[in-house]
C-alpha positions as YAML, in Angstrom:
chain: A
units: angstrom
residues:
- id: 1
  name: UNK
  ca: [-14.49, -0.56, -2.95]
- id: 2
  name: UNK
  ca: [-11.67, -2.59, -1.43]
- id: 3
  name: UNK
  ca: [-10.52, -3.58, -4.91]
- id: 4
  name: UNK
  ca: [-10.24, 0.07, -5.90]
- id: 5
  name: UNK
  ca: [-8.23, 0.85, -2.76]
- id: 6
  name: UNK
  ca: [-5.97, -2.13, -3.40]
- id: 7
  name: UNK
  ca: [-5.40, -1.00, -6.99]
- id: 8
  name: UNK
  ca: [-4.63, 2.55, -5.82]
- id: 9
  name: UNK
  ca: [-2.09, 1.25, -3.31]
- id: 10
  name: UNK
  ca: [-0.53, -0.93, -6.00]
- id: 11
  name: UNK
  ca: [-0.27, 2.06, -8.33]
- id: 12
  name: UNK
  ca: [1.32, 4.15, -5.57]
- id: 13
  name: UNK
  ca: [3.85, 1.39, -4.91]
- id: 14
  name: UNK
  ca: [4.76, 1.33, -8.61]
- id: 15
  name: UNK
  ca: [5.24, 5.11, -8.64]
- id: 16
  name: UNK
  ca: [7.43, 4.93, -5.54]
- id: 17
  name: UNK
  ca: [9.47, 2.12, -7.08]
- id: 18
  name: UNK
  ca: [9.98, 4.16, -10.25]
- id: 19
  name: UNK
  ca: [11.05, 7.19, -8.22]
- id: 20
  name: UNK
  ca: [13.41, 5.03, -6.15]
- id: 21
  name: UNK
  ca: [14.95, 3.66, -9.34]
- id: 22
  name: UNK
  ca: [15.36, 7.17, -10.71]
- id: 23
  name: UNK
  ca: [16.94, 8.35, -7.45]
- id: 24
  name: UNK
  ca: [19.33, 5.38, -7.47]
- id: 25
  name: UNK
  ca: [20.30, 6.09, -11.06]
- id: 26
  name: UNK
  ca: [20.82, 9.78, -10.26]
- id: 27
  name: UNK
  ca: [22.98, 8.93, -7.24]
- id: 28
  name: UNK
  ca: [25.03, 6.52, -9.31]
- id: 29
  name: UNK
  ca: [25.62, 9.15, -12.00]
- id: 30
  name: UNK
  ca: [26.56, 11.73, -9.35]
- id: 31
  name: UNK
  ca: [29.09, 9.30, -7.85]
- id: 32
  name: UNK
  ca: [30.57, 8.52, -11.26]
- id: 33
  name: UNK
  ca: [30.75, 12.21, -12.07]
- id: 34
  name: UNK
  ca: [32.47, 12.95, -8.76]
- id: 35
  name: UNK
  ca: [34.93, 10.10, -9.38]
- id: 36
  name: UNK
  ca: [35.77, 11.37, -12.84]
- id: 37
  name: UNK
  ca: [36.28, 14.87, -11.47]
- id: 38
  name: UNK
  ca: [38.55, 13.51, -8.74]
- id: 39
  name: UNK
  ca: [36.34, 14.57, -5.84]
- id: 40
  name: UNK
  ca: [34.84, 11.21, -4.88]
- id: 41
  name: UNK
  ca: [34.10, 10.74, -1.17]
- id: 42
  name: UNK
  ca: [35.44, 7.70, 0.71]
- id: 43
  name: UNK
  ca: [33.41, 4.52, 0.23]
- id: 44
  name: UNK
  ca: [31.85, 4.76, 3.70]
- id: 45
  name: UNK
  ca: [30.91, 8.45, 3.41]
- id: 46
  name: UNK
  ca: [27.14, 8.77, 3.85]
- id: 47
  name: UNK
  ca: [27.03, 12.45, 2.86]
- id: 48
  name: UNK
  ca: [25.53, 11.51, -0.49]
- id: 49
  name: UNK
  ca: [22.44, 10.11, 1.25]
- id: 50
  name: UNK
  ca: [19.88, 12.85, 1.08]
- id: 51
  name: UNK
  ca: [16.87, 13.64, 3.23]
- id: 52
  name: UNK
  ca: [14.77, 12.46, 0.30]
- id: 53
  name: UNK
  ca: [16.21, 8.96, 0.69]
- id: 54
  name: UNK
  ca: [15.13, 8.92, 4.34]
- id: 55
  name: UNK
  ca: [11.68, 10.21, 3.37]
- id: 56
  name: UNK
  ca: [11.40, 7.60, 0.64]
- id: 57
  name: UNK
  ca: [12.21, 4.86, 3.14]
- id: 58
  name: UNK
  ca: [9.60, 6.22, 5.56]
- id: 59
  name: UNK
  ca: [7.05, 6.33, 2.72]
- id: 60
  name: UNK
  ca: [7.90, 2.77, 1.74]
- id: 61
  name: UNK
  ca: [7.40, 1.56, 5.31]
- id: 62
  name: UNK
  ca: [4.09, 3.44, 5.57]
- id: 63
  name: UNK
  ca: [2.86, 1.90, 2.33]
- id: 64
  name: UNK
  ca: [3.84, -1.59, 3.49]
- id: 65
  name: UNK
  ca: [1.92, -1.09, 6.75]
- id: 66
  name: UNK
  ca: [-1.15, 0.24, 4.91]
- id: 67
  name: UNK
  ca: [-0.98, -2.69, 2.52]
- id: 68
  name: UNK
  ca: [-0.93, -5.16, 5.42]
- id: 69
  name: UNK
  ca: [-3.91, -3.40, 7.01]
- id: 70
  name: UNK
  ca: [-5.87, -3.47, 3.76]
- id: 71
  name: UNK
  ca: [-5.12, -7.14, 3.20]
- id: 72
  name: UNK
  ca: [-6.28, -7.88, 6.75]
- id: 73
  name: UNK
  ca: [-9.50, -5.94, 6.16]
- id: 74
  name: UNK
  ca: [-10.15, -7.86, 2.95]
- id: 75
  name: UNK
  ca: [-9.42, -11.17, 4.67]
- id: 76
  name: UNK
  ca: [-11.84, -10.35, 7.49]
- id: 77
  name: UNK
  ca: [-14.50, -9.18, 5.06]
- id: 78
  name: UNK
  ca: [-14.25, -12.42, 3.11]
- id: 79
  name: UNK
  ca: [-14.53, -14.44, 6.32]
- id: 80
  name: UNK
  ca: [-17.60, -12.48, 7.36]
- id: 81
  name: UNK
  ca: [-15.88, -11.37, 10.56]
- id: 82
  name: UNK
  ca: [-17.43, -8.22, 12.01]
- id: 83
  name: UNK
  ca: [-14.20, -7.10, 13.71]
- id: 84
  name: UNK
  ca: [-13.19, -3.46, 14.12]
- id: 85
  name: UNK
  ca: [-11.04, -3.31, 10.99]
- id: 86
  name: UNK
  ca: [-13.72, -4.71, 8.69]
- id: 87
  name: UNK
  ca: [-16.88, -3.64, 10.50]
- id: 88
  name: UNK
  ca: [-18.12, -1.26, 7.83]
- id: 89
  name: UNK
  ca: [-17.32, -3.43, 4.84]
- id: 90
  name: UNK
  ca: [-18.25, -6.68, 6.57]
- id: 91
  name: UNK
  ca: [-21.62, -5.39, 7.78]
- id: 92
  name: UNK
  ca: [-22.40, -3.98, 4.36]
- id: 93
  name: UNK
  ca: [-21.49, -7.21, 2.61]
- id: 94
  name: UNK
  ca: [-23.43, -9.36, 5.09]
- id: 95
  name: UNK
  ca: [-26.51, -7.14, 4.94]
- id: 96
  name: UNK
  ca: [-26.50, -6.97, 1.18]
- id: 97
  name: UNK
  ca: [-25.77, -10.61, 0.49]
- id: 98
  name: UNK
  ca: [-27.36, -12.73, 3.15]
- id: 99
  name: UNK
  ca: [-29.49, -11.07, 5.81]
- id: 100
  name: UNK
  ca: [-31.79, -8.92, 3.69]
- id: 101
  name: UNK
  ca: [-32.07, -11.47, 0.90]
- id: 102
  name: UNK
  ca: [-32.91, -14.26, 3.33]
- id: 103
  name: UNK
  ca: [-35.58, -12.21, 5.10]
- id: 104
  name: UNK
  ca: [-37.05, -11.10, 1.80]
- id: 105
  name: UNK
  ca: [-37.18, -14.66, 0.54]
- id: 106
  name: UNK
  ca: [-38.94, -15.82, 3.69]
- id: 107
  name: UNK
  ca: [-41.48, -12.99, 3.45]
- id: 108
  name: UNK
  ca: [-42.18, -13.78, -0.18]
- id: 109
  name: UNK
  ca: [-42.60, -17.46, 0.60]
- id: 110
  name: UNK
  ca: [-45.06, -16.71, 3.41]
- id: 111
  name: UNK
  ca: [-47.16, -14.43, 1.24]
...
């Protein structure tokens, strides 16, 4: 399950990167067009920064934070730590791999 979530996050990052590239290209073309038309703003004018750019930055930061959280969950699950972040996945993995199998093996050996 964690692998699927990681792949989804990776795919979302790629989509955001593509959109950012497209936005950068669009902004560059708009600046060139304005320059050619003789209406270019001063170099330090931030009026060409749209609300979308701010939203994109917020999305990027949110994705980075989610990615760190997911990596931490995976790390804890692999260590077998039953901490809050990996409690569901860690307990499931431990129960499925070790605890139930060990008890079943002991019961079969005793019988």
